[in-house]
ZAMARGU-4260 file (C-alpha; in steps of 0.2 Angstrom, whole numbers, plus 5000, padded with zeros to 4 digits):
<rodrens>
0) 5001/4999/5001 | 5007/5016/4997 | 5013/5026/5011 | 5002/5043/5008 | 4987/5031/5009
5) 4992/5020/5025 | 4993/5039/5033 | 4977/5044/5027 | 4971/5027/5034 | 4979/5031/5050
10) 4967/5047/5050 | 4952/5038/5046 | 4955/5026/5058 | 4957/5038/5073 | 4941/5051/5069
15) 4953/5063/5078 | 4965/5077/5074 | 4981/5072/5075 | 4991/5087/5075 | 4999/5088/5058
20) 4983/5079/5048 | 4991/5092/5035 | 5003/5079/5029 | 4989/5066/5025 | 4980/5077/5015
25) 4994/5081/5004 | 5000/5099/5011 | 5018/5101/5013 | 5022/5110/5030 | 5039/5106/5037
30) 5041/5087/5043 | 5051/5082/5057 | 5064/5068/5053 | 5056/5049/5060 | 5039/5056/5063
35) 5023/5049/5056 | 5006/5061/5057 | 5018/5071/5071 | 5021/5056/5081 | 5039/5047/5082
40) 5042/5028/5079 | 5043/5027/5097 | 5027/5035/5102 | 5018/5024/5091 | 5026/5008/5099
45) 5020/5016/5114 | 5002/5019/5109 | 5003/5000/5103 | 5007/4993/5118 | 4998/5004/5131
50) 4984/5014/5122 | 4966/5009/5130 | 4958/5012/5112 | 4959/4999/5100 | 4957/5011/5085
55) 4972/5017/5090 | 4983/5003/5093 | 4976/4999/5074 | 4983/5016/5067 | 4998/5012/5077
60) 5001/4995/5067 | 4997/5006/5052 | 5010/5019/5057 | 5023/5006/5059 | 5021/4997/5043
65) 5021/5014/5034 | 5037/5021/5042 | 5046/5003/5038 | 5050/5000/5056 | 5036/4987/5059
70) 5051/4973/5055 | 5062/4982/5066 | 5060/4993/5081 | 5042/4990/5082 | 5043/4972/5080
75) 5042/4968/5097 | 5026/4977/5100 | 5020/4969/5085 | 5023/4951/5091 | 5013/4957/5107
80) 5000/4962/5098 | 4998/4945/5092 | 4999/4936/5106 | 4990/4948/5120 | 4979/4962/5112
85) 4963/4961/5121 | 4954/4966/5104 | 4954/4951/5092 | 4953/4963/5076 | 4970/4972/5083
90) 4976/4953/5085 | 4970/4951/5066 | 4978/4966/5059 | 4994/4961/5067 | 4994/4945/5060
95) 4990/4952/5042 | 5005/4964/5045 | 5017/4949/5050 | 5010/4941/5032 | 5015/4956/5022
100) 5033/4957/5032 | 5034/4941/5026 | 5050/4928/5031 | 5064/4941/5032 | 5056/4944/5051
105) 5061/4929/5057 | 5050/4927/5073 | 5034/4931/5062 | 5031/4914/5056 | 5030/4906/5073
110) 5020/4920/5080 | 5007/4915/5066 | 5010/4896/5072 | 5006/4901/5089 | 4991/4911/5083
115) 4983/4896/5074 | 4984/4886/5087 | 4980/4895/5102 | 4971/4912/5098 | 4953/4910/5104
120) 4946/4920/5091 | 4940/4911/5075 | 4944/4925/5062 | 4960/4928/5071 | 4966/4909/5068
125) 4959/4909/5050 | 4969/4925/5047 | 4985/4916/5054 | 4983/4901/5043 | 4980/4911/5028
130) 4996/4920/5030 | 5005/4904/5034 | 4997/4898/5019 | 5006/4912/5007 | 5020/4905/4996
135) 5034/4916/5005 | 5031/4904/5019 | 5032/4888/5010 | 5049/4883/5017 | 5047/4887/5037
140) 5028/4879/5033 | 5037/4862/5028 | 5045/4861/5045 | 5027/4863/5054 | 5016/4852/5041
145) 5011/4840/5057 | 5006/4856/5067 | 4996/4862/5050 | 4988/4844/5051 | 4982/4846/5068
150) 4974/4862/5063 | 4963/4854/5052 | 4953/4849/5066 | 4950/4865/5072 | 4931/4870/5074
155) 4929/4885/5063 | 4927/4881/5044 | 4934/4895/5038 | 4951/4891/5047 | 4951/4872/5040
160) 4949/4878/5022 | 4963/4891/5025 | 4975/4877/5033 | 4969/4865/5019 | 4974/4879/5006
165) 4990/4881/5015 | 4994/4861/5014 | 4989/4862/4996 | 5002/4874/4992 | 5015/4864/4999
170) 5012/4850/4987 | 5023/4834/4991 | 5029/4841/5005 | 5013/4841/5014 | 5015/4821/5015
175) 5014/4821/5035 | 4996/4827/5031 | 4990/4815/5020 | 4982/4806/5035 | 4973/4822/5040
180) 4969/4826/5019 | 4962/4810/5018 | 4951/4810/5031 | 4945/4827/5027 | 4941/4822/5008
185) 4932/4806/5014 | 4920/4818/5028 | 4904/4821/5019 | 4899/4834/5033 | 4917/4843/5029
190) 4916/4860/5019 | 4917/4858/5002 | 4930/4868/4998 | 4942/4858/5013 | 4938/4843/5002
195) 4943/4851/4987 | 4960/4856/4992 | 4962/4839/5001 | 4958/4831/4983 | 4971/4844/4975
200) 4984/4837/4985 | 4981/4818/4985 | 4975/4817/4969 | 4993/4823/4965 | 5006/4819/4978
205) 4996/4803/4985 | 4995/4793/4971 | 5004/4779/4979 | 4994/4780/4994 | 4981/4763/4996
210) 4967/4774/5000 | 4969/4785/4986 | 4962/4777/4972 | 4947/4770/4982 | 4943/4786/4988
215) 4943/4794/4971 | 4933/4780/4964 | 4920/4782/4979 | 4917/4799/4976 | 4916/4798/4957
220) 4902/4784/4960 | 4892/4793/4973 | 4881/4804/4966 | 4876/4812/4983 | 4894/4819/4980
225) 4895/4838/4977 | 4898/4839/4958 | 4914/4849/4962 | 4920/4836/4969 | 4916/4822/4959
230) 4924/4832/4944 | 4940/4833/4956 | 4939/4814/4958 | 4938/4811/4940 | 4953/4822/4936
235) 4960/4812/4950 | 4957/4795/4940 | 4965/4803/4926 | 4979/4807/4936 | 4981/4790/4943
240) 4989/4783/4928 | 4978/4768/4934 | 4972/4754/4920 | 4961/4745/4934 | 4943/4740/4926
245) 4935/4749/4940 | 4944/4766/4936 | 4940/4763/4917 | 4921/4757/4920 | 4919/4772/4932
250) 4927/4785/4918 | 4914/4777/4906 | 4899/4780/4916 | 4904/4797/4919 | 4906/4800/4900
255) 4887/4797/4900 | 4883/4808/4913 | 4869/4822/4912 | 4880/4835/4917 | 4892/4842/4903
260) 4905/4847/4916 | 4905/4827/4923 | 4907/4823/4904 | 4920/4834/4901 | 4930/4829/4915
265) 4928/4809/4909 | 4934/4814/4892 | 4950/4823/4898 | 4953/4810/4910 | 4951/4795/4898
270) 4963/4806/4888 | 4976/4806/4900 | 4975/4788/4903 | 4978/4785/4884 | 4978/4767/4880
275) 4973/4761/4894 | 4956/4768/4892 | 4953/4756/4878 | 4941/4746/4887 | 4930/4763/4887
280) 4929/4762/4870 | 4911/4757/4866 | 4907/4774/4876 | 4918/4783/4868 | 4913/4777/4851
285) 4894/4782/4855 | 4899/4798/4863 | 4908/4804/4846 | 4893/4806/4838 | 4884/4822/4836
290) 4867/4814/4840 | 4873/4808/4857 | 4886/4821/4861 | 4882/4839/4857 | 4896/4846/4864
295) 4910/4849/4852 | 4925/4851/4865 | 4920/4835/4872 | 4920/4826/4856 | 4937/4834/4854
300) 4945/4825/4868 | 4938/4812/4862 | 4944/4812/4845 | 4961/4816/4851 | 4959/4799/4861
305) 4953/4789/4846 | 4968/4794/4838 | 4978/4786/4852 | 4967/4770/4853 | 4969/4767/4833
310) 4986/4763/4835 | 4979/4745/4842 | 4961/4747/4840 | 4957/4748/4820 | 4939/4750/4825
315) 4943/4769/4828 | 4949/4772/4810 | 4933/4773/4802 | 4926/4783/4816 | 4941/4796/4813
320) 4938/4795/4795 | 4918/4799/4795 | 4923/4812/4810 | 4936/4821/4797 | 4923/4822/4784
325) 4906/4826/4790 | 4907/4833/4809 | 4899/4850/4811 | 4912/4858/4822 | 4928/4864/4808
330) 4940/4860/4824 | 4935/4844/4826 | 4937/4839/4809 | 4955/4847/4807 | 4957/4836/4823
335) 4951/4820/4816 | 4962/4823/4799 | 4977/4827/4810 | 4974/4809/4822 | 4972/4800/4805
340) 4989/4809/4798 | 4999/4803/4814 | 4992/4786/4811 | 5002/4787/4795 | 5001/4769/4785
345) 4989/4763/4797 | 4976/4775/4792 | 4978/4769/4773 | 4959/4765/4773 | 4955/4784/4776
350) 4965/4789/4759 | 4950/4791/4746 | 4940/4801/4760 | 4956/4812/4763 | 4960/4815/4746
355) 4941/4819/4742 | 4943/4831/4757 | 4958/4839/4751 | 4953/4844/4733 | 4934/4849/4735
360) 4931/4853/4755 | 4926/4871/4754 | 4936/4877/4769 | 4953/4881/4766 | 4960/4876/4782
365) 4953/4858/4782 | 4959/4855/4764 | 4976/4860/4768 | 4974/4849/4784 | 4968/4834/4771
370) 4983/4838/4760 | 4995/4835/4773 | 4988/4820/4779 | 4987/4813/4763 | 5006/4814/4761
375) 5009/4809/4779 | 4999/4792/4775 | 5005/4789/4757
</rodrens>
């Protein structure tokens, strides 16, 4: 925040004349060195420690930050405010200030951690968790993953969401918290955002945990699961790299879901599995027709997957040929042509159609794609 705006904010917070208000209003009276609105840094520190009025203590935090002394001469008072101030809003403001100061202020992280563990105010604990989750503190947070895992049991939902976000930002370094994340993701009564953050970590960094895949399957199959969580679980199945029949079957079922976002997530995940998705071919083949799957972007994902499967599944080549010739989407026709081209000699049966497209199609982009494909296949 601009120093001038910080000074203005002090004046607004205090709602009282501070002597040299003209400085905050942009006038140019003489300024004393090391003063903020007519008060020295030492005076603001004393206000933060001793003044009975919360708005003045809040103003002191602003003044110390504006003077760039909050992390130096004023640090002790800021830390005391985090730990001891009677007003939760002052403690919250002090925590946010430590978050902005970052890891260069070494005692700051410990103060945030202590506030997360012990403060009695929900909003203060949430603010502490949010600050800890800042990427600036990632290295320090790695050493206290066990503490963050314990904080996943906090009674306040906002704090749990913030803690889950912090663990998500740690990625694979959140491993000691995997049991807590698994518990959160399974809990149908937990906040959706907490479960989402837990799934994000587990699906990317706990693939080898024996509980992860069953969890993803259960969430995918359970229609009572919020849609956004089912999508995240489907994404996790694609990331798993598993060729389990249960995984392929579940994704095939999701490919026919009435919710377009579910179908799209399933198409992407099947594409990520590549040749391992061949068992889902009957559903993939069905969805590739416009009469069944109206969403062009979903068909595009499936066209790309069909190109992969066609290397071992010759049934995919006629379907790609028909799509190249007749799909209503220009992008999808080009995608099918490109996939046939990538197959090379395997796509010899498509040459007559591709040759006709190259010579006769009304769209130059499609003619060009077909011409290249003919050269690659011939």
